[in-house]
N, C-alpha and C positions, 0 to 999 in steps of 0.2 A: 567322491568316489561312492560306489556302491559296491553293498555287499553279494554277494549271492551263496546259499550255502542248502544242502540239501536237510530235508526234515529229519530222513535217516541219521546224520551225523548229528546236526543237535541234538537229538535224542541220547544218544551215545556219550555224550558229554557228561562232565562230573557235575555234582550239585554245587551249590554257591550257599553262601552266607545268607542266613535268614534276615528277610527285611519285610515288614508290614506292607501292604498294599496302601498307597495313600490316598487322597481325594485326585481327580483328574488334572495333572499339573502343565502338560503339554498342550499347543493349539492344535486343531485340525486333525486330532492323532486319527488314520483312517488303516483299513485293509480294503486293497483292489482286486481284483483275478483279473488280468488282463488275459491270460491265456491257462485254456483247461489245468495245468500243471504247475502253474507259477500266483504266487502272490507278491504285490508290492506293498508295503508297509510305508507309509510316508505321516508326517510328522513338522512341527515348525516350534525351533525352537533355538536361542543363541548359544547354548549350551554343547558341548557334547552328549551323546546319547547311549548307552547301552542298549543291545536289543536282546531280548531272552526270550525263548518258547517253551511252549509246554503242549501236552495234549487233555486238560483239565482247565475249565474256566476260571476254577477256584484255588488252581494251584498256587501256594506260597513260592516266593523268589528263591528257596532253598534247594524247592525241588522242580524249577525251570533251568533252562540251558539257555547259557549266553551263545549267542550266535554272530553278535557284531559289538564290538567294543570304541567307545569314542566317536561316536558318527557324528558327524558336523555338519552332511549332506541333505538328514531330515528324509533319507529315501533309502529304503533295505529290500532286497529281493530273494525272496526263496522262493528253492526248485521244490516241488512236492514229488515225491517217490515213493509214497506210501500212502494206504487211505487214512482219514482220520480227520478229524478238525483241530488245528493250529491256535490255539491264543498265544498272545503275546504280551509282555511286559516290557516297557520303555521307561528305562533309567536315568533319570539328569543328575549327571556325575557331578554337577556343581554342588545341588542341595541333596541331592540323593532321592528326591521324590519319585513315585512309580504311576505310571499311566496304565493302563490294563486296556486292551484293545483287541478287537477279532472281526472277522469278515461277519456283516451284518444280513447279505442276502445271501444264502446258502445257494452252494453250486450244484442244483439239482437238474439232471439231466431232463426232466421232464415236468419239472416242479413250476410255478407259477405264484410268486408275492411269498414265498415262503423264509419268512427273514427273524431273525433275534431282535429284540427292544433293549437289549443292554448297553451300557455303555452311558445313557441319559443321565445330564447332570437334576439330583435329587433334593430331596429335603436334607437340611442340617449339611450342606455342603459335600452329600457320600453322593454316589453315582448306580444307577442300575447295575445289578450284577448282569454280567453274562453268563448265554447257555442257560438260562432257565424260563425263560419265556419268549414264544413264539408266536408268531400269527400267521397266516396263511393264507391263498387262494385254496378252491377246491383241489385233491391232489388224486384224482382218477385214474392219468396218464403217468402215475411213476415207473420208474423202470427197477427191474430186479438191484440195479448199481443205486440207485437213490433209495431203495428200502435198507441197503446195508448200511448206507452212510446214515440216516435218520436213526435206525437201529442203535448204533453208538453215539447218540445224545442223550439218552437217559431219560427220555418223555415218557412219563406216567400216566398222564392223559390227555385226552384230545377232545374238545367240546365243538360240537358241529352245530354251526348256527343257523344253517340252511332248513328250509322248508320240508314238509313231508316229502314233495313231487321233485324236490331236487334230490334228496337222497334216495327216491328210487332209481331214477335215471343215471345215478352215478353215485355210489355206493363208497363209502369211505374205506378203503383199504386200509389207512396205516395202523390202526389196532391189530390186524391180523399178522403184520410181519414186527412189528414192536412189543406187543404186548399190550399198551397202551389201555386204561381205563376210556373206554367210551360212550360217550355223555351226548344224548341228542334227546329233543324235544318236537313232538308233530306240531305241526301249524300251516294252515292252508298258503302254498304258492301263492294265491291272489294277493296276498296282504302283500306282497313285494311285488310280483312282476302282471298284477291288474286289480289295483285296489280301487274300493268301490269310491264314489263321489260322497262327502259328506258335508251337509249345511251349504251345498252350491259348488263345492271347490272340491278337485279332485284329489285324491290324496296320494296319485301317481307319481306327484312332484316329489322330486328327491327330500328337498326343503322341507317335507311334511314327514316323509317317513325318517328322517334323520332326529325328529323332534319323539315321533310316535315310538319307536323303537324302544325309548328309555322305560316304555311301559309294557308295551307288547312283547318286549325279548327279554325283560329283566328277570323271566325264570332263568334263561341260558345264562344271561350275564353274572347272575348270582352263583352259578355253575362253576363259571371261571374262576371267582373269588373261593369259593367252597375249596375247590383241590389247591389255590394258590395258598392258602391257610393250614392246608395239611399238610406240605412240603414232602412227599412221597417222591418226588423228583421233578424233570422240569416238565412244565405244561405247556400244551399249544393249544391252539383255537383258530377255526377257521371259515367263512362262509363260503362263497362262490368265487368272486373274484378277491377276495382278500382286502378288500378296501373300504365297502361302507359298514357292513353289518361288523364285521373285525374291526374296523376302523372305528368304531363307537365303543367297542370295548376295551381297545388298547387306549383311546382316551380315557376310559375309566380307570385303568388299570393304571398308567401312568400319572394320572391326577392324583390317585390315592399315595402313589408314592412320595407326590412334591414335584413331579418334572413340570417346569415351567407352558403355559398353554402355547406360546410360540416355538417350543420346541417339539410340543405334539403334533401340531399344526403339520410342521416341517415334516417327522417322521411319517405322519398321513400323506403327505401328498409326495414322498416317494413309491407310493403303488402306481403311479403314473408310469413311470420306466420301469419299476419292477415286474410288473404284470406281464404272463405269457396267457392270452387268452386261448389259443389254440390249447394248451395245455389243461384247462380248466374241464373242459365237458367233452366225452369221447363222441363221435360219430352218432345221431340221434335219427331213431326210424319212428317217428312219433305213431304209427299203428302199431307199436309194439305196447304204446303206452294210451290208450285209449282214455280221454277225459283228464288227461294232464297237460294243463295250460303252460307248464314250464316247457314240457317236450317241444309241444308245439312252438313254442318260443325259441326254443334252440335250434329246432329245426326247420324253421324258417330262414335263421340267419346263415347256417350251415350252407344252405340252397343256396343263398344267394351267390356263394361264391366269394363274395369280398371277404378279406382277412379281416378282424375284429381289430380296432385299434382303441386301445386306453385312451381315453378322455381326461382332461385337466378335470379335477375334484372343485369345480367353482358353479358359484348359479351365475344367472345373467347379470348380475350385478358386479361379479367379478370375487365376491365373498365366498369364500369355503365352506363347501357343504356341511364339515365336520362342525363349522363356528353355530349353525344352528341348534346343534344338540347342546352345547355350553348357553347358547342362550337360552333355550328352553329351560334348561339346571337350574340359571341365575333367578330366571322369573317365576318358576313353579317351588322350585326348593332352596333356592339362596345359594347354595354351593354343593360342590360335587360331594362333600363329606355328609352333606344333609339326604342329600340325594342315596347315597350309597345307605346309609342307614334306615332310612323311613320305604325304601325302594327295594333294596337287595337282602338288607338284615344285617348291613357290615359298620358296625358300630366303631369308637374309635379306640376301643383296646384293640380291635381287629386290624385296623390300621396300622397301629403301633407294631403288633405283631409282623406285620406285611414287611413294612418298612425294617424292621430289625433282619429280616431274613432275605429279603433282595436288593437290599443296599449296603455299599461297603465305602 
């Protein structure tokens, strides 16, 4: 049996008894959006499950509202008739264990690859909290409805990982609409779009970039950790596609939280299906940006008339490009923790603080 319930009705229900959020207990808990105003929550369990909903990612069950009871089918459908982002708690009726789950890819009209990295298994049997860490592609095409949605997420800081030229042709509009602190550092677009050859080998290869960014983008990655440690609210960071430079940033953050590498790599590969390249860059007239190699790059691609399709993030031998980052860390620093300490100034005490703040 499927349950269908409106969000408005759910939030009108009475509060329930307090029950602490436990570690993720149900297999495959997931939230998908099959239609603009509908969410499907699914899970696998041999036991009956109660479904609760809240508009807060950290709400205890006492402040959530039960919308389904003793479900044995593993599917709950909710019709959405008001703005906001719902977060779900699934309670196993047999053992009382609780699982928190939410929609990972944000439902933006003109966004690309804007997603929550919550819910993943992490250190100490805990899981990454939802609603606090977001990764994304560029956001120049967001609509007013998108900005209203994002303004309700409590985003306190926005770290832009893009080059000077990328930011010139597609300024980040998110801070003006959310009040988030905006952080960006200048570096030439040639480092990403036309790297010079070194020692007879072209650094244009993604393999080399995934290794070199650990040093060349260390100031930007440091900003991500500084803002996370401040705990002023949700943190978002992005590049243009939200998969490469943002992929490395996410790998570092999740590794610091104790998320296994296979899970980090699985999150990384979500970019292939979650990107919307047509939303990552506005129409470009290169004449407006003389000398801007990034403008020339995108203008040429747009002039071809061929839609850009995300390519799977593997090298010629079938290895994930992000694996190059882990290999570089293992070779030169020995561990992610050592890299964070030596290059970003994030020490063991900082990692303990991050885990206390971002795991449950």
